[in-house]
N, C-alpha and C positions, 0 to 999 in steps of 0.2 A: 565339378562337384555336384553329387546327387543330394536330394533332399531339399529342405527349406531353411532359410536362416531363422534363428530364434531372436526375437526382438523384445527388448524391455522398454516399456513406455513410461517416461518420467516427465510429468508435466503438473504444474500447479498454477491455476489462474484460469482467465477467460479462455475459452477454446478447448478446454482439456476433457473432451467428451471421448473417453477411450472406447466406449462401446460402439460409438459410430465408426471409428477408424477400424475397429476389428471387423465390423460388419462389411465395410467397403473394401478393405484390403485383406482378402482371405487367402492370399498366396504366400504368406509368411506364417510362422508360428509365434503367436504373441505369448510371452511367458511373464509370470508375475514375480520373478526372482532375478535380479541382475546377475548374480554369480553364475547362472547357467545360460546366459544370453550370448549370442554372437555379435550383436550390435546393441548398444544403449543409446536410445533416442531421447534427448533432453530438449524440451520445448520451454522457452521463456519469452516474455513479451513486455513491451513498453507501449504507452499511449502516444499516438502521433498528435501533431498540432491540431488536426481537423477533428479529433475525437476518435479516430479509428485506432487500430492497434498495429504494431510491427512485431512479428513473430520471428524469433531466431531458432532455427532447428539444427541442433548439433548431433551428428552421428559418430559415436565413438566405438570402434571395434574391440572386441574382447576375445579371449581364449586364443584361437588360432588366427583371428584377425586383429590381434593386439597390435596397436600402432596405427590403425586406420582411423583417420580423422576427415570429416566433411561437414560442411556447413551450408545452410540456405536461409535466405531472408524472404519473408512473406508479408505483405501489407494488405490490410482490409480497411475498408471505409466505415465511417461512423453510421452510415445509412445502410449498410449491409444487414441482411437478415441472419439469423443464426445459421440457417442452411447455407447461405452463401459463404459465410466464414468457415463452416465446417467443410464444405466442398473445396474451397481454396486450399485449406490446410491438408485435406486428404490428397489432393492433387500433388502438393509439394512433398509430402511423406512418401507417396508413391514413388515419385521421381528419385528421391534420396535413397530409398531402399533398393530400387532397381539399380542405381549406380553402385551401391554396395554389393549387390549381388553379382553385377557384371565383373567388377574388380576382383571379387573373391572366388570367382569361377563357377557360381551357381548357374546351372543351365536350365532354360526353359521356365523361368520364374514368371515373367509377365510379358504382355505384348502391348506396345504403346499404340493407343487408338487415338488419342487427343490430349492436348496439354491444357485444356480449359474445361471447367464444368459445363454441363449441358445448358444451352441457351446463353452462354456468356462469350462475347466476342474476345478472342485471344489478344487483340490489339489494345483492349481496355487495360489501363493501369493507372496508378497515382501519378499525377504530373506535378511539376513545379509551378510556382505562381508566375513565372516568366512565360509559360507556355499557354496559358489560358486567360481569358477575360473574366476574372472572378468578381462579380459585383459586391461580394462581402469582403474582398481584399484579405482573405484568410482568416477573418474574425469567426469565432465560434461562441454561440450564446446558449446558456442553459438556465432555466427557471424552474424552481420547485416550490410548490405551495401545498400545505397539508394541515388538516385540523383533526383533532382527536378528542373524544369524550368518553370517559369510562368511570365506573363507580360501583359501589356496593352499598349496603344499608348504612355502613358507618363512615363512608368516605366517598368523595367525588373529586374528579380532576378533569379540567379543561385545558387543552393546549393548542397553540397555533404556531406554525413555523413557516418561514418563506426564505428562499435563498435565490440569489442571482449570481451567475458566474459568466464572465466574459474573458476570452483568451485569444491571443494571436501568437503563433509560434512559427518561426523560420529557422533555418540552420544557424543563423547568427544571433537572433534575438528571441526572447521568450517573455511574454507579457501576460500576466493574469490579474483579474480583478474579481474579488469575491465580496459579496454583501450578505448579511443575514439579519432576520428579525425573529425573536422568540418571546412568546407570552404564555404564561402558565398561571392558573389559579387552582388551588387546592383547598379542600375543606375535609378535616378529619374530627372525628368524635373521640376525644381523649379524656377518660376518666369523668365522663358526664358533661364536659364542656366541649365547645366547638373550636377547633383551631383552624384559622384561615391564613393562607399565605398567597399573596398575588404579587407577580413580579414580571419584568420584561427586560430582555437584553437585545442589543443590536451591535453590529459591527460592520466595518468597511476596510477591507485589506487588499491593497494592490502590491504587486512586486514586479520587478523588472530584472532580467538577466541578459548578459551579453557574452558571447563566446570570444574570448581573447585569443585563445589558441587551442591546440588539441588537448592541452592539460590544464589550462587556466580559464576561470570565468569570474566575471564581475557582476555583482547584483546589488539590488536595493529593495528593502521591504518597508512599508509604512502601514500603520494601523490607527484607526479611530474607532472607539468602541465604549460600550457600557457593559459591565460585568458585575452583577449584584452578588454573586457567590463570593467574589473576592473584594466586596465592600467598595466597589469602584463605580461611581456615577458617570465618570467620563475619564477616558485615557487616550493619549496619542503618543506615538513613537515613530521615529524614522531611523532605519538601520541599514547603512551600507554594509556590503559583505564581499569577501574574496574567497574564492574556492579553488583548491588544487586538487587534481585527480592523478593518482599515481599511474593508473592505467588509462588509455584513450578512452574518451566517453562512449565511443562506439561499442565497447565491450561491456558496458554496464549491465546488460541482460544476464551475462554469465559471472562476472566478477567486477567488483568496484572497491576502491580504497580512496576516500576523499577526506580532506581537511578543510573546514570552513571557519573563517574568523569574521565576526561582525561586531560593530560598535556604533553607538548612536545615543541620542537623548530620549528620554522617556518622561512623560508628564502623567500624574495621577490626581484626580479629585475624588474625594472619598465621600461615601454616604454617611458614615459615622466617624468621629474623631478616632484616629489610630492609637496604637499602644505607645507610639512615639510622639503623641500630642500633635498630630498633623491633620489638616483637613485637605491640604493639596500640597504637592511638591513636584520638582523637576530635578532629575539626575541623569547621569550617563551610566550606561551599562555595556559591558563587552562580554563576548563569549566565544569559545572555541569548541567546535564539534568535530570528531573524528568518526567516520562510518567505514565499516568493512563488511562486505558481503561476498559469498562465494556460492556457486552452484556447480557441483561436480558429480561424477558418477557414484561417489561414495555417499553423497547426501547434500545437505545445504547447512550454511552457517552465516550467521550475521552478528555483528557486534558494534555498538555505538556508545561513545562516551561523550558527554557534554558538560562543560564547566562555564559558569557565568558568574559575574561579580559586578557589584556597583563600585564605580571608581571615582565618582564625584559626589562627595559626601558633605553634609552640613558640619559645621563646626560645633558638634555636640558630643559629649562623652559616649552617649548611648550607641553612637554609630561607629566608634573607633574600633570596636571588637571585629569588624569585617562582616560584610554581608555577601553571601555566595550560595550557589547552588551547584551540586555535582550530581549528575545522573548516569547510570551505567545500565544499558539494555542489551539483551542478547537472546539469540535463539539458535538452537543446534539440532540437526536431525542426522544421525549417523547410522549406517548399516554395519552392524557389528560382524555378523555372519550371515549365512544364507538364511533368510527369512526372519531375521532378528534385527530390529531397529530400535534405537533409543532417542527420545525426543526430549529437549530441555528448552524452557522459555521462561524468561523472567527479567525483572528490572529492580534496581534499587536506587534510591534518591536521598541525598543528604540535603536537608532543607534549612538554610540559615538566612533567608531573605524575605521573610513574610512581613514586609512593612505595612501591608494593607490590613492587618488584623485589627478588628474593632476593639477599642478600649473598654467597651460595654460587655464584651465577651459574647458567648454563644448561649442561647436558651437551650433548655432540655429538648424542646420540640425541634428546634433547628438542628440540634445535634443528632437526635434520633433519625430525622428524615434527611439528613445530610443536605440541608438547604444553605448552610454557611459554612465556609472553610474554617476548620479549627487549627489551633497552633500545634505544630508538630516539628520534630527535628529530623525525622526520616520516614520514608515510605518504602514498601517492598512488596514484590509479588513473585511467586515461583511456581512453575508448573513442570511436572515430570511425568513422562509417559513411556510405555514400553509397548512395542508392537511385535507380535509373533505370528507368523504365517507358515502353514505347513499343508501338505497334501499335493495334489496335482499341480504341476508347474505350468500346464497349458490352459489357456483361456480363450481358444479360438471360437467356441460355440457361444452364440448369442441367443438368448430366449427373451422376447420382449413381453411375454404374458405377465399380467399383474405387476407392471413396472412400479406402481405406486404402493405396493403391499408392504414395503419396508416402512412406509410412513403411517400404517395403521396404528392406532393407539387404543388403549383399554378404556373401560368405563370410569368415570370419576364421580 
């Protein structure tokens, strides 16, 4: 077959630098419309236990190559530079496209000169913990500390934030520990008087998961925290959970359908007496969450529904009406016809479990600045977008001049 295959690049997330791949792989025709492509390249990724990423490259044939399917896995290290990650993906994409061209009969597309980026030993790869003497025993730590000061003539705000995360992930076990501390102080000039708000929050959240089988997982999550916005000076909870995946977990980068059930006790100590005349309370809560996600040549879709309810209630009439929360979240991106895509994103939540609301209510200042959670029966958000693209379907040419010009702004 003469000519060059037309490739549509479909990627969202880390490593999706299409300009780099078009520059390095110049022996195919990169097109910006999947309807005219010969092969649809989908790249998705998940984070590995060491903080790197595992990329799944799916090559789906179209038009005369309809029915062609191929896949490749690429792993990068957390210590890799952007260039090393890009070179690793470029190498894998090249091999996948060369295989496609060979199977489909394209002649003289490329010549293989090496299977590893320059300066990289082809024998280097990610290894299992049994193959190396790892002094960290697969533990990965991350620390973030930041401070912020900003203001105007009528207001000033000071913030401090710190976070520590520790994790250890193996094919069977997954453990993560997260802690955080946040402090903020605000001063506003409102109607001639100064309003000051000073608060701090902190949290300690470990969770543990165990792989029971290809479709089942067992986990547990705990939390100890202070959350001022929710009128909580101290809270703790322990929540065991069971998860079932309809598809094998290895397919999660392309499609996933999971159902998770969790149940456990929760304790709350309040800063102010609640609308149910409580300063502290302990109760059981259970929840069921169903998540669906798909990434195909026609676009992407995700849907999640979660329902939670308090099941251990005091013997008071106020609680007998039922305390629950139901949330529905979804996103959808669909290519309708050539060059036309529709994007939908939104969520709706029915709220009937605000036990923490202060009996004193919310002041006007707290309401306007959203410093304290108000009583509500529902929340919602909806975003709708339409994308239209036309013109030349080819985008092989790369011009790196004034790369930052798109970020130029006007005078203020």
